[in-house]
C-alpha positions in Angstrom: 95.1 79.9 66.2 94.7 83.7 66.3 93.1 83.4 69.7 95.9 81.3 71.1 98.4 83.7 69.6 96.7 86.7 71.2 96.5 85.0 74.6 100.2 84.0 74.4 101.2 87.5 73.5 99.1 89.0 76.3 100.6 86.5 78.8 104.1 87.2 77.5 103.6 90.9 78.0 102.4 90.4 81.5 105.4 88.3 82.3 107.7 90.9 80.9 106.1 93.5 83.2 106.3 91.1 86.2 110.0 90.4 85.4 111.1 94.0 85.0 109.4 95.0 88.3 111.0 92.1 90.2 114.5 92.0 88.6 115.3 95.6 88.0 118.0 97.1 90.2 117.8 94.3 92.8 120.8 95.4 94.7 119.8 99.0 95.5 117.9 98.4 98.8 119.9 97.8 102.0 119.9 94.2 103.2 117.3 93.5 105.9 118.7 91.7 109.0 116.8 88.6 108.1 118.1 88.7 104.5 121.7 89.1 105.7 121.4 86.3 108.2 120.2 83.9 105.4 122.8 85.2 103.0 125.5 84.3 105.5 124.0 80.8 105.7 124.1 80.6 101.9 127.8 81.6 102.1 128.5 78.6 104.4 126.7 76.3 101.9 128.8 77.6 99.0 132.1 77.5 100.8 131.9 74.3 102.8 128.9 72.5 101.3 127.4 72.8 104.8 123.7 73.2 105.6 122.1 72.4 108.9 118.4 73.1 109.4 117.7 75.2 112.5 114.3 74.1 113.8 114.0 77.1 116.2 114.8 80.2 114.4 114.9 79.5 110.6 112.8 78.2 107.8 113.4 75.5 105.3 116.4 74.8 103.0 115.0 75.3 99.5 115.9 79.0 99.4 119.5 78.3 100.1 119.9 75.4 97.6 118.2 77.2 94.7 120.1 80.4 95.5 123.3 78.4 95.7 122.7 77.1 92.2 122.2 80.6 90.8 125.3 81.8 92.7 127.4 79.1 91.1 126.1 79.9 87.7 127.1 83.6 88.3 130.6 82.5 89.4 130.1 83.6 93.0 131.3 80.6 95.2 132.1 82.4 98.4 130.3 84.6 100.9 132.7 87.5 100.0 131.9 87.1 96.3 128.1 87.1 96.8 126.1 90.2 95.8 122.7 91.5 96.8 121.5 90.9 93.2 122.5 87.2 93.2 120.9 86.3 96.5 117.7 88.1 95.6 117.4 86.5 92.1 115.8 83.3 93.5 112.7 84.9 95.1 112.5 87.3 92.1 112.3 84.4 89.6 109.8 82.6 91.9 107.7 85.8 91.9 107.6 85.8 88.1 106.8 82.1 88.0 103.9 82.7 90.4 102.4 85.1 87.9 102.6 82.5 85.2 101.1 79.8 87.4 98.2 81.9 88.6 97.3 82.4 84.9 97.2 78.7 84.1 95.5 77.9 87.4 92.7 80.4 86.6 92.5 79.3 83.0 89.6 76.8 83.5 87.5 79.8 84.6 88.2 81.5 81.3 91.3 83.1 79.8 90.0 86.6 80.3 89.8 86.4 84.1 93.0 84.3 84.1 95.0 87.0 82.2 93.6 89.7 84.4 94.4 87.9 87.6 98.0 87.4 86.3 98.2 91.1 85.5 97.0 92.2 88.9 99.5 89.8 90.5 102.3 91.2 88.3 101.8 94.7 89.6 100.7 93.8 93.2 102.9 95.9 95.5 103.3 93.2 98.2 104.2 90.6 95.6 106.7 92.9 93.9 108.3 94.0 97.1 108.8 90.6 98.7 109.8 89.0 95.4 112.9 91.2 95.8 113.5 90.0 99.4 115.8 87.1 100.3 113.2 85.2 102.3 111.2 82.0 101.8 107.7 83.4 101.4 107.7 84.0 97.6 109.0 80.5 96.9 106.2 79.1 99.1 103.6 81.0 97.1 105.0 79.7 93.8 105.2 76.1 95.0 101.6 76.4 96.3 100.3 77.4 92.9 102.4 74.7 91.2 100.8 72.1 93.5 97.3 73.4 92.6 98.1 73.3 88.9 99.3 69.7 89.3 96.1 68.7 91.1 94.0 70.3 88.4 95.9 68.6 85.6 95.9 65.3 87.4 92.1 65.3 87.8 91.7 66.2 84.2 94.1 63.7 82.6 94.8 61.1 85.3 98.4 61.0 84.1 101.0 59.7 86.6 103.3 62.6 85.8 100.9 65.2 87.1 100.4 63.2 90.3 104.1 63.1 90.9 104.4 66.8 90.0 101.8 67.6 92.6 103.7 65.5 95.2 107.0 67.2 94.4 105.4 70.6 94.7 104.0 69.8 98.1 107.3 68.5 99.1 109.0 71.7 98.0 106.4 73.6 100.0 107.2 71.7 103.1 111.0 72.1 102.5 110.4 75.8 102.2 108.4 76.5 105.3 106.8 74.4 108.0 103.4 76.2 107.5 102.9 74.3 104.3 100.4 71.9 105.8 98.2 74.8 106.7 98.0 76.0 103.1 97.4 72.5 101.8 94.6 71.9 104.3 92.9 75.3 103.5 93.1 74.5 99.8 91.6 71.0 100.3 88.8 72.4 102.5 88.0 75.1 100.0 87.7 72.5 97.2 85.5 70.2 99.3 83.3 73.0 100.4 82.9 74.4 96.9 81.6 71.0 95.7 79.0 70.9 98.5 77.9 74.5 97.8 74.5 74.4 96.3 73.7 76.5 93.2 77.2 76.4 91.7 78.0 74.5 88.5 81.1 72.4 88.3 83.7 73.3 85.8 83.8 70.5 83.1 86.4 67.7 83.6 87.3 65.7 80.6 87.0 62.0 81.4 90.2 60.0 81.2 90.6 56.2 81.0 93.9 56.6 82.9 92.3 58.2 86.0 93.4 56.5 89.2 91.4 56.0 92.3 91.7 59.1 94.5 93.3 57.1 97.4 96.0 55.8 95.1 96.7 59.2 93.6 96.8 60.9 97.0 99.1 58.1 98.4 101.6 58.5 95.5 101.6 62.3 95.8 102.2 62.0 99.6 105.1 59.6 99.1 106.7 61.9 96.6 106.2 64.9 98.9 107.9 63.1 101.8 110.8 62.0 99.6 111.4 65.5 98.2 111.1 67.2 101.6 113.3 64.6 103.1 116.1 65.1 100.5 116.2 68.8 101.3 116.0 68.6 105.1 118.6 65.8 105.3 121.0 68.0 103.1 120.6 65.4 100.4 121.5 62.5 102.7 124.5 64.1 104.4 122.7 65.1 107.6 120.0 62.6 108.5 119.3 64.5 111.8 117.7 67.2 109.7 114.7 64.9 109.3 114.2 64.9 113.1 114.7 68.7 113.2 112.1 69.1 110.4 109.5 67.7 112.9 111.0 69.5 115.9 110.3 72.9 114.3 106.6 72.5 115.2 107.3 73.0 118.9 108.4 76.6 118.7 105.8 77.2 116.0 103.1 76.1 118.4 104.2 78.7 120.9 103.9 81.4 118.3 100.4 80.3 117.2 99.3 80.1 120.8 100.2 83.7 121.3 103.4 83.3 123.4 105.4 86.6 123.4 107.7 86.8 120.4 107.9 90.5 119.6 105.7 90.3 116.5 102.2 90.3 117.9 99.7 92.3 115.8 96.0 92.9 116.0 93.7 90.6 114.0 93.1 93.2 111.3 96.8 93.9 110.7 96.9 92.2 107.2 93.8 94.1 106.1 95.5 97.4 107.0 98.2 96.6 104.4 95.5 97.2 101.7 93.4 100.1 102.9 94.4 103.7 103.0 96.8 104.9 105.7 98.9 107.9 106.2 102.2 108.2 108.2 104.2 111.4 108.3 103.0 112.5 104.8 103.5 109.1 103.4 100.2 107.9 101.8 99.7 104.2 101.4 96.5 103.0 99.6 95.4 99.9 97.8 91.7 100.6 98.3 90.8 100.5 94.6 92.2 97.0 94.3 90.6 95.8 97.5 87.2 97.2 96.4 87.5 95.3 93.1 88.4 92.1 94.9 85.3 92.5 97.2 83.1 93.1 94.2 84.5 89.9 92.7 83.7 88.1 95.9 80.1 89.2 95.7 79.9 88.1 92.1 81.3 84.7 93.1 78.7 84.4 95.7 75.8 85.3 93.4 76.8 83.9 90.0 80.0 81.9 90.4 80.7 78.3 89.6 82.5 76.0 91.9 85.9 77.2 90.6 85.3 80.8 91.5 83.7 79.9 94.8 86.7 77.7 95.6 88.9 80.8 95.1 86.7 82.8 97.4 86.6 80.1 100.1 90.4 79.7 100.0 90.8 83.4 100.3 88.4 83.6 103.2 90.0 80.6 104.9 93.4 82.3 104.6 92.1 85.6 106.1 90.6 83.8 109.1 93.6 81.6 109.7 96.2 84.4 109.4 94.1 86.9 111.4 93.6 84.4 114.3 97.4 84.0 114.9 98.8 86.8 117.0 102.3 86.4 115.5 102.3 88.5 112.2 104.9 89.8 109.8 104.1 91.7 106.7 105.6 89.3 104.2 103.0 86.7 105.1 100.4 88.9 103.3 101.6 87.8 99.9 99.7 84.5 100.4 96.5 86.6 100.3 97.4 88.4 97.1 96.8 85.5 94.5 93.3 84.8 95.7 92.5 88.5 95.9 93.8 88.9 92.4 91.7 86.0 91.2 88.6 87.6 92.8 89.5 91.1 91.5 89.6 89.8 87.9 86.0 88.4 88.0 84.0 91.6 87.6 86.0 93.4 84.9 86.3 90.0 83.0 82.5 89.7 83.2 82.2 93.3 81.8 84.8 92.8 79.1 83.0 89.7 77.8 79.8 91.8 77.2 79.0 94.4 74.6 78.3 98.1 75.0 79.2 100.2 78.0 79.9 97.1 80.2 83.0 96.4 78.1 84.2 100.0 78.4 83.5 99.9 82.2 85.5 96.7 82.5 88.5 98.1 80.5 88.4 101.3 82.6 88.4 99.3 85.9 91.4 97.3 84.8 93.4 100.3 83.6 92.6 102.3 86.6 93.5 99.7 89.2 96.7 98.7 87.4 97.8 102.3 87.1 97.0 102.9 90.8 98.9 99.8 91.9 101.9 100.7 89.7 102.0 104.1 91.6 102.1 102.3 94.9 104.9 100.0 93.6 106.9 102.9 92.4 106.6 104.5 95.9 107.1 101.4 98.1 109.6 99.4 96.0 111.7 101.9 94.1 111.5 105.3 95.8 111.3 104.5 99.5 112.0 100.8 100.0 113.7 101.2 103.4 111.6 104.1 104.7 110.1 103.3 108.1 106.8 104.8 107.0 106.6 102.1 104.3 104.3 99.4 105.6 106.4 96.7 104.0 109.7 98.0 105.4 109.4 96.0 108.6 112.2 97.0 111.1 114.2 97.5 108.0 117.9 98.3 107.9 118.8 102.0 107.4 120.5 103.0 104.2 123.2 104.3 106.5 124.4 100.7 107.1 125.8 100.5 103.6 128.6 102.8 104.8 130.1 99.8 106.8 131.6 98.4 103.6 133.5 101.6 102.9 134.7 101.8 106.5 135.9 98.3 106.3 137.9 99.0 103.1 139.5 102.1 104.8 140.5 99.9 107.8 142.6 97.7 105.5 144.0 94.5 107.1 143.5 95.8 110.6 141.4 94.2 113.3 137.7 95.0 113.1 135.6 94.5 116.2 131.8 94.4 116.5 130.8 94.8 120.2 127.1 94.8 120.4 124.1 92.7 121.4 122.4 93.6 118.1 124.5 93.9 115.0 122.7 92.4 112.0 123.0 93.0 109.0 126.6 94.0 109.7 128.0 90.5 109.0 126.8 90.9 105.4 128.5 94.3 104.9 131.7 93.1 106.6 131.8 89.8 104.7 134.9 90.7 102.8 136.9 91.3 105.9 139.5 88.7 107.0 140.0 89.9 110.5 136.5 90.6 111.9 135.3 89.5 115.3 132.0 89.7 117.2 131.5 90.2 120.9 128.4 90.6 123.0 130.4 92.0 125.9 133.6 94.2 125.6 136.8 92.1 125.7 139.7 93.1 127.8 141.6 94.3 124.7 139.2 96.5 122.7 141.8 98.0 120.4 141.5 97.6 116.6 141.5 99.5 113.4 137.7 99.8 113.4 135.1 99.2 116.0 131.3 99.1 115.9 129.9 99.4 119.4 126.4 99.5 120.8 125.5 102.6 122.9 125.2 100.4 126.0 128.8 99.2 125.6 130.3 102.4 124.3 131.4 103.8 127.7 133.2 100.7 128.7 134.9 100.3 125.3 136.0 104.0 125.4 137.7 103.5 128.7 139.7 100.4 127.5 140.9 101.9 124.3 144.6 102.7 123.9 145.7 105.4 121.4 143.7 107.9 119.5 140.3 107.2 117.9 137.8 109.2 115.9 134.2 108.6 117.0 131.1 108.7 114.8 127.8 106.9 114.4 126.2 104.4 112.1 122.5 103.9 111.8 121.6 100.2 111.9 117.8 100.6 111.9 115.4 103.4 112.8 116.1 104.1 116.4 119.2 101.8 116.6 122.6 103.4 116.4 126.1 102.0 116.7 129.1 104.0 117.8 132.0 103.8 115.3 135.6 104.1 116.6 138.3 104.5 113.9 141.9 104.3 114.9 143.9 107.4 114.1 147.5 106.5 113.1 150.2 108.0 115.4 152.0 110.9 113.8 155.8 111.1 114.2 
């Protein structure tokens, strides 16, 4: 009982740390263009009950439906009422849930490595940063771990509930992002390969008289997965064409995988660069201590690991190979690498802590040192410079200057607001409370209004078409992207 209490208290403390880092001051960072775009879609779902899956330029619907539930609970039922904190609560909660799930998934390998893995994930800079981002990736990580937990429990007990939970989790993965089959396939291959790896001992599985034939269990799980994913993609039966679009999304995805130009091509080693030391303009980014500990754990898994630890290693290696091979890369994808790396990083210090003498002291020192180092990186990347272009996670991020748009809108009152630009996100988020806001790619014949946001390419034409007096200034959209701001000056008698 004392052991269970200690473990529970330790896990509770880790979850408190994970929660504070992910939930504290969620609204401070300016909205990224992708976040703003998805928040506007959430607003349409709240106001009109309307959701239509876009197979060409958006991911799955789970983010919107879960965020919509939280928004309703917080009394925010329109786009104008939504806040940054509300929309980011969904990925933040998913990030905390991922920490809990990693602990229970690692538990068969021992509670010491399980708790250490959860601790490392709780303070992982990439996990913290993108758990505070209104994108699908953190939900996909949490649902992946939930599916793995369901598989483990299903094998152990044979209970139908665990089989159905596994299927539901896989369905949620698919309804979150179309890359879900890749993650499921890599996990299955890692498990099969670990069973065939000579020299590793299998983790004990308690026999169960209720265990079903593997084919039956897999079939039930797949049926559940299809049903759950179908509900979300069809907007819960109100838009059956969403089922067709859920399959159509693989056509543009194939183009990205094959290396077709999309503007996000990176070298094969890009994800690795998010962990090792780099310096940009005096900004030092370095997760090398954590990476070294993970590599040491990988060596330990190779030499002394059982099938469970080797499955973690194989899954991590498979992810690295798959993600590195695709030219299309964005930094938030890296959070899929973090849980297996945390699992590997926990192995060596756990091995030391479970021994007497100086090994125990070394294990404790390694944990404290890496956690402190990672927290320093979190403080810098997440709380001090979250939108700094030198921050490797702040990918084409909106400038803090864009927040001024809300104040400019308020000053414009009920007057006409025009956005005349080929590139204007995340402005629709900051202008969401306006009742007379319009968007143009080309300047209209009548450009006059109380407030105008205009791209440099269109500014000359707009200036020539304006009638009356205007004050002109600038608004930073993103690093290197400025908009001209024209404010109407009232005529004086």
